[in-house]
C-alpha positions as protocol buffer text, in pm:
chain_id: "A"
residue {
  index: 1
  type: UNK
  ca { x: 0 y: 0 z: 0 }
}
residue {
  index: 2
  type: UNK
  ca { x: 137 y: 341 z: -93 }
}
residue {
  index: 3
  type: UNK
  ca { x: 115 y: 638 z: 135 }
}
residue {
  index: 4
  type: UNK
  ca { x: 76 y: 1000 z: 40 }
}
residue {
  index: 5
  type: UNK
  ca { x: 438 y: 1075 z: 134 }
}
residue {
  index: 6
  type: UNK
  ca { x: 564 y: 823 z: -122 }
}
residue {
  index: 7
  type: UNK
  ca { x: 363 y: 988 z: -396 }
}
residue {
  index: 8
  type: UNK
  ca { x: 491 y: 1334 z: -305 }
}
residue {
  index: 9
  type: UNK
  ca { x: 862 y: 1257 z: -277 }
}
residue {
  index: 10
  type: UNK
  ca { x: 930 y: 1198 z: -649 }
}
residue {
  index: 11
  type: UNK
  ca { x: 770 y: 1534 z: -728 }
}
residue {
  index: 12
  type: UNK
  ca { x: 1001 y: 1712 z: -482 }
}
residue {
  index: 13
  type: UNK
  ca { x: 1300 y: 1525 z: -620 }
}
residue {
  index: 14
  type: UNK
  ca { x: 1205 y: 1616 z: -975 }
}
residue {
  index: 15
  type: UNK
  ca { x: 1170 y: 1985 z: -880 }
}
residue {
  index: 16
  type: UNK
  ca { x: 1517 y: 2004 z: -727 }
}
residue {
  index: 17
  type: UNK
  ca { x: 1673 y: 1813 z: -1018 }
}
residue {
  index: 18
  type: UNK
  ca { x: 1527 y: 2064 z: -1262 }
}
residue {
  index: 19
  type: UNK
  ca { x: 1652 y: 2349 z: -1042 }
}
residue {
  index: 20
  type: UNK
  ca { x: 2002 y: 2200 z: -1030 }
}
residue {
  index: 21
  type: UNK
  ca { x: 2012 y: 2164 z: -1408 }
}
residue {
  index: 22
  type: UNK
  ca { x: 1919 y: 2531 z: -1448 }
}
residue {
  index: 23
  type: UNK
  ca { x: 2173 y: 2638 z: -1186 }
}
residue {
  index: 24
  type: UNK
  ca { x: 2444 y: 2437 z: -1363 }
}
residue {
  index: 25
  type: UNK
  ca { x: 2367 y: 2611 z: -1693 }
}
residue {
  index: 26
  type: UNK
  ca { x: 2359 y: 2949 z: -1517 }
}
residue {
  index: 27
  type: UNK
  ca { x: 2703 y: 2889 z: -1362 }
}
residue {
  index: 28
  type: UNK
  ca { x: 2848 y: 2792 z: -1700 }
}
residue {
  index: 29
  type: UNK
  ca { x: 2707 y: 3115 z: -1844 }
}
residue {
  index: 30
  type: UNK
  ca { x: 2868 y: 3311 z: -1559 }
}
residue {
  index: 31
  type: UNK
  ca { x: 3202 y: 3137 z: -1618 }
}
residue {
  index: 32
  type: UNK
  ca { x: 3210 y: 3223 z: -1989 }
}
residue {
  index: 33
  type: UNK
  ca { x: 3057 y: 3571 z: -1978 }
}
residue {
  index: 34
  type: UNK
  ca { x: 3205 y: 3843 z: -1757 }
}
residue {
  index: 35
  type: UNK
  ca { x: 2896 y: 4057 z: -1821 }
}
residue {
  index: 36
  type: UNK
  ca { x: 2653 y: 3785 z: -1709 }
}
residue {
  index: 37
  type: UNK
  ca { x: 2877 y: 3704 z: -1413 }
}
residue {
  index: 38
  type: UNK
  ca { x: 2872 y: 4068 z: -1300 }
}
residue {
  index: 39
  type: UNK
  ca { x: 2494 y: 4073 z: -1338 }
}
residue {
  index: 40
  type: UNK
  ca { x: 2461 y: 3752 z: -1137 }
}
residue {
  index: 41
  type: UNK
  ca { x: 2675 y: 3887 z: -855 }
}
residue {
  index: 42
  type: UNK
  ca { x: 2490 y: 4219 z: -849 }
}
residue {
  index: 43
  type: UNK
  ca { x: 2133 y: 4084 z: -863 }
}
residue {
  index: 44
  type: UNK
  ca { x: 2107 y: 3703 z: -882 }
}
residue {
  index: 45
  type: UNK
  ca { x: 1729 y: 3698 z: -908 }
}
residue {
  index: 46
  type: UNK
  ca { x: 1723 y: 3943 z: -1198 }
}
residue {
  index: 47
  type: UNK
  ca { x: 2005 y: 3761 z: -1375 }
}
residue {
  index: 48
  type: UNK
  ca { x: 1815 y: 3431 z: -1353 }
}
residue {
  index: 49
  type: UNK
  ca { x: 1494 y: 3593 z: -1475 }
}
residue {
  index: 50
  type: UNK
  ca { x: 1673 y: 3766 z: -1764 }
}
residue {
  index: 51
  type: UNK
  ca { x: 1856 y: 3457 z: -1879 }
}
residue {
  index: 52
  type: UNK
  ca { x: 2164 y: 3444 z: -2098 }
}
residue {
  index: 53
  type: UNK
  ca { x: 2206 y: 3423 z: -2474 }
}
residue {
  index: 54
  type: UNK
  ca { x: 1837 y: 3362 z: -2531 }
}
residue {
  index: 55
  type: UNK
  ca { x: 1822 y: 3087 z: -2270 }
}
residue {
  index: 56
  type: UNK
  ca { x: 1607 y: 3132 z: -1962 }
}
residue {
  index: 57
  type: UNK
  ca { x: 1671 y: 2958 z: -1634 }
}
residue {
  index: 58
  type: UNK
  ca { x: 1353 y: 2820 z: -1480 }
}
residue {
  index: 59
  type: UNK
  ca { x: 1372 y: 2737 z: -1110 }
}
residue {
  index: 60
  type: UNK
  ca { x: 1126 y: 2688 z: -828 }
}
residue {
  index: 61
  type: UNK
  ca { x: 1035 y: 2977 z: -600 }
}
residue {
  index: 62
  type: UNK
  ca { x: 1215 y: 2817 z: -303 }
}
residue {
  index: 63
  type: UNK
  ca { x: 1538 y: 2781 z: -501 }
}
residue {
  index: 64
  type: UNK
  ca { x: 1496 y: 3132 z: -643 }
}
residue {
  index: 65
  type: UNK
  ca { x: 1479 y: 3262 z: -285 }
}
residue {
  index: 66
  type: UNK
  ca { x: 1797 y: 3070 z: -192 }
}
residue {
  index: 67
  type: UNK
  ca { x: 1964 y: 3223 z: -496 }
}
residue {
  index: 68
  type: UNK
  ca { x: 1840 y: 3577 z: -431 }
}
residue {
  index: 69
  type: UNK
  ca { x: 1984 y: 3569 z: -78 }
}
residue {
  index: 70
  type: UNK
  ca { x: 2340 y: 3532 z: -207 }
}
residue {
  index: 71
  type: UNK
  ca { x: 2537 y: 3856 z: -171 }
}
residue {
  index: 72
  type: UNK
  ca { x: 2905 y: 3818 z: -256 }
}
residue {
  index: 73
  type: UNK
  ca { x: 3168 y: 3969 z: -485 }
}
residue {
  index: 74
  type: UNK
  ca { x: 3322 y: 3671 z: -670 }
}
residue {
  index: 75
  type: UNK
  ca { x: 3183 y: 3374 z: -860 }
}
residue {
  index: 76
  type: UNK
  ca { x: 3367 y: 3133 z: -628 }
}
residue {
  index: 77
  type: UNK
  ca { x: 3204 y: 3295 z: -324 }
}
residue {
  index: 78
  type: UNK
  ca { x: 2870 y: 3287 z: -505 }
}
residue {
  index: 79
  type: UNK
  ca { x: 2896 y: 2913 z: -564 }
}
residue {
  index: 80
  type: UNK
  ca { x: 3001 y: 2850 z: -205 }
}
residue {
  index: 81
  type: UNK
  ca { x: 2716 y: 3057 z: -57 }
}
residue {
  index: 82
  type: UNK
  ca { x: 2460 y: 2907 z: -295 }
}
residue {
  index: 83
  type: UNK
  ca { x: 2576 y: 2560 z: -191 }
}
residue {
  index: 84
  type: UNK
  ca { x: 2518 y: 2649 z: 174 }
}
residue {
  index: 85
  type: UNK
  ca { x: 2175 y: 2799 z: 102 }
}
residue {
  index: 86
  type: UNK
  ca { x: 2061 y: 2500 z: -105 }
}
residue {
  index: 87
  type: UNK
  ca { x: 2201 y: 2250 z: 145 }
}
residue {
  index: 88
  type: UNK
  ca { x: 2004 y: 2416 z: 424 }
}
residue {
  index: 89
  type: UNK
  ca { x: 1692 y: 2395 z: 209 }
}
residue {
  index: 90
  type: UNK
  ca { x: 1745 y: 2030 z: 118 }
}
residue {
  index: 91
  type: UNK
  ca { x: 1811 y: 1922 z: 476 }
}
residue {
  index: 92
  type: UNK
  ca { x: 1460 y: 2017 z: 585 }
}
residue {
  index: 93
  type: UNK
  ca { x: 1225 y: 1734 z: 687 }
}
residue {
  index: 94
  type: UNK
  ca { x: 1023 y: 1794 z: 370 }
}
residue {
  index: 95
  type: UNK
  ca { x: 1314 y: 1681 z: 150 }
}
residue {
  index: 96
  type: UNK
  ca { x: 1478 y: 1414 z: 364 }
}
residue {
  index: 97
  type: UNK
  ca { x: 1150 y: 1233 z: 421 }
}
residue {
  index: 98
  type: UNK
  ca { x: 1115 y: 1259 z: 798 }
}
residue {
  index: 99
  type: UNK
  ca { x: 846 y: 1407 z: 1014 }
}
residue {
  index: 100
  type: UNK
  ca { x: 1034 y: 1608 z: 1274 }
}
């Protein structure tokens, strides 16, 4: 017998996988374009919404919030802070499948 939690978990997993794919593409764009990188460091939310080279980065609202909270001056710092923000989000009971 399946429970509701089992039916919800794949949806959450799919959401974060799509977010991670978009973030990966965004980081590649930042690595190859100094202009996009500067935009990302100045206003991450706006940079994601604006896209790069005709490509738009679609992410969930929760991940967009984790991204928008990053305020640093280098791409390396950006990646480090984003990792912390996303890790904190993914370690919530909702994503690890526990009821705390």
